[in-house]
Phi, psi and omega in degrees: 000129181282168186298316183298317180294320179297319179298315182293322179294315179298319179296321180295317179299318181297316181295319180297319179297312179299318181294319181297317183275348184252333187293327181292330177297318180294317178300319179295317178301315181294316180298313183293326179292315180292324182296338178298332182284336186248331181284139176296143181291146176295119182298341181260009181294328174239109184280135175271109187292334176294322176294320181299319182278344179274354177267131178303135179291129178269156174295127180236145177248143176233138178231145175227123176275125187229125174227115183054056180243025183297337181281343184233338194295324179295316179296319180297311183293316180298316179295318180304309186288323183283346181245343184286125180270079179200139183305130184300330181283355186251008172214150179230142179251121180251114183261116180281111182237176185238147182298335179262024176230067187297330181296315179293320178301315181299318180297314181294318179296324179294318178295322183294339176291329176273320181240100183292353177272010175253133183227134171271119179257104185277127185296157179285340180232162181288153180266168004270144170253195173280161176296323179299315180297319179300311182294320179297322178293319178299317180301318177298320180288329176296321177300318178295317180300317180301314182295319183287331186250005177055045176235165178221117180278126182288338181201166174235118178260134182254129176227162175262165187279013173234013186280141166258108188273139183291145180308320187262007186299310181293326177298314178293322178299315180302323181282321189268338189291341175285341184261340187225148182288332180202152182235145171233118175269153180296155177235124179233129178299149177275127179234145167290161174302116187292136174206170185298326184292334179247010185301309184282331180295323180249028182298316182296312179298324181296329178293326174295318179300317178301311185288317181291324177298313180296314184288315188270344174265327185247300190299309184290329175297314179295320178297316181297318183289325184268002180079017177280179182283125175256110181282156175282142183267001178089342176207161179069031177234152184234134177252132182286159177300321179303317180294312182297319180294334181293344179275354174051043177086352177282169180299131177279316181265127179294131186262009181252024180222151178288330180241076184297330180293317179295316182296322177297314183293324179288328176294318178297317182297316180297334180263018175076024180231071185286154170291143174263125181270130185248107173238099184245119180271142177208156180285149181226132179269121178277166181301328180284351183096352178287156180252132176229164177277133180235165180231149171283096191218160170268127175257131184227152173272127182250167182308146181249356180238156180302315183298314181294322180294318179297318179300314181292316184285336173298316178297317180297312183297314180296314184293322184273299189280343184242344180246322193262326184220143182215180181304323181301322180298327182296321189257335188253347180293125183274159175056038177237133182291169177300319179299322178295316179296321180294322179295327173299314180300318179301319181286325180291320188286351179300325182290345176260318182298323182296341179274339186300318181303334180305313180277324183300318181291328176298315179292325179296316178299320179298317180299321179294320181294333181295339178280345183245340182230160180278080179240149179295138179285146180292321187227123178279139182301135176089352179277159179305320182292332177295314180290329175295322177297322176298322178297317179298315180298320180294318179297323178294321178295318179296317179299317179294325179296316178296318178295318180298319179295318179297316178299319179297317182290326185270316188245344180104177187296319184299315179296322177298317181297309182290335182282321186235353184239358183245117341285169181296156178075315187228065186299131186298316184297322178296312182296314181297319177297320178295324178293319176300312181295321178298311181298317180296321180292319177298319178293324178294320176296320178299317179296321181293318186276315188254349183070203180238154175294146186305320185284343181245001185301322184293339182275344188245330187248130178265086179230144174266118181261149180230131180272183187295334179278358179081010180269141180290135176260153180295132180233165185262153177252111180278068186269164177263136177293139188245153169233170177222165184284158175281168180299320180295320180293326182287339181301327183293346181265357182276148180265140181246180186301319181301323178301315182291321181297324180283313183292332177277353175087014179287324180219164174266161176305323180295317179296323180296317181301313181292323179293322180296318179296319180292319180296319179295325178295323181270003181058044180245154166288152184298325178294319177299317181299314184289324177287324179294321182276355177082011178293328176222154176278165177298326179295314179296322179299314181293324177302310182291321178297325176299321178290324179295315185265000181059049177240128182296133176263137180247114176297153183297324181290344173269322181303318184293345179260005176273136183276061185278350182299318183294331176282316182298327181301338183280347190233169181282105185297319182298319180294321180291324178298317179294332180272352182061049180231133177238107177295132185250315181195166178208155171233199187296327186243342190230142170241127183266123186236139173275131179224163172243186186291345181262356179294134183274133180297330178294323178293323177295319178298320178295318179296323178297318178295320181294323182272341184072020181231158176286132177269126176253113185284143172221133185282134168225157181286161178299320179295320180297320180293319179297317179295321181298318181282327180290332179267004186276133173221146182306324184259012185296143174240126180279124185280316181261121180230150175288133178299327185291346178298325181292330178283331173293316180299331179274356180080017182278320179232165180273166180292325176300321178292330173299312181297316180297315180297317180295319181296312183283334174295319176295317184294317184265350182068034180243167178286152184296324181294329177291317178298316180300321179294321176295329179282350180087024182245146179061034178292122180084357178281147174280114182240000000 
């Protein structure tokens, strides 16, 4: 066979391979796009925030598996608690740590002194173990905590120790977890604003952004809508109490796989319990006053070097495409729709598709060389293989168009430009990402065929080994080293008053822009402007300000039922009136005080020093404070009292939970003990 004929045969084979692995993607894109016109819209695709806040908050659990994370865990936990818009008394964070990792334990314990809803869960064995073992041990300890404290967590949310968790994630979880067995929120890598000067520095991380934007903005949405398989992303997912209880104390996460999260989700799907994918768009006010589209998503820092990315993706490829799902699943799994079987195929074929660029780029270079040297062309014009090559080129353009649109929606125009158009025809990020995936897949095949050398096996494979006596042996955690953002960088993720006014429906983004310009002209805060113009009431303003500052708001109809007279009697009322402070209740270490937006923090600090207790602020309106003091008499007895106050006095519930129970009891017209039970508090207690 002469050289020219060999080249043409090789080129034809290459085109057929590309067409075989690419044409189904285009068919899927067309099918999923057309199905949007006929499938009913997901009623939860656009969340009604008023509904979210009108539902009593349930007790929620969050877990983070941590091994040698002392450099980031304090920042992660502090940011989580200071930005999460959910009552602090209604969620607990359980950090899975190891007895031979004292630095991480010390960090978590230090945080727990400030935030009592943070707990260090020390593993039964020394680390590192697998992430699955860590999570399973934490789940067992959470069960013990529930029994000892008479609470019931409605869900367990799993996060990694480098995650920036969205302000509304727990709020959305509280609303959706009653409807779905498990939830998966999108995960998007954290990127600097892309520009030429940082293009190569964040090239590796940017390839993750390209892939996650495409998968989590487009692919998983389509899978969720068509009833296909939605895989777990390893972080930012929540398991319902119903699901966890169904395991009857057995391990929830399978410990014999590198990607225990994926294996769990595929097992649930096969048993008719799919994850619900949550992609909720909402407006976000930037510091400049501009409005952008935001998502309730987990933002994470991903590897920044080629070596680290290959290591992580080797584990993903091996765990997903070689351990968790195979050709047999596509054809033999019962009670699974065609869309579900196709999604299995999509996940299986990654271990083959990732190898195609190795040969494809060789042929691409050859095609370029034919324009400069006298070499035989791969495809003669007008031949069938020529038109097949055009089809392949077209499918690649369509795929890039979908990825570009996802990048634009998630990261903006600049990321879209650098991701798919820089330089044109042969975008660097696409090629570099394919090289990472190719290298990782080759390493995964090597691991599959040859296994690991005995001396390095513990560093590469996350498996739980069991000896003949049935005792667990120490195994390694092939984790990625983590960093976290600085305080200045984290500010951009915080929600401000304008965000709440728009998401609650008080104003439109357009009205906010014009109001902001007017407020700046008058040298006013935006809240002052809206209350002065009557756009919102003082009560609504304090409610929203409470969410911004994470301060509990007390409605007046709940305030009048608080037995604050006995606390107020201990202090100088005239002095407190001048300070705009209303003592509400106290325990051994804390005094809970009602304040309004004009109360000075220095006055609160002075009162704290005088009492020798920490002051916990709670918002009440100026009118409510005036009425409370005008009705105050030294011998006054409050006739109407909240039942939940007696449980606070006994130390069973917190004062914040008293306010929550009273507020929702008023709203629903139910007894406080019923509301508390719905919230997962005082479960099994005699009330």
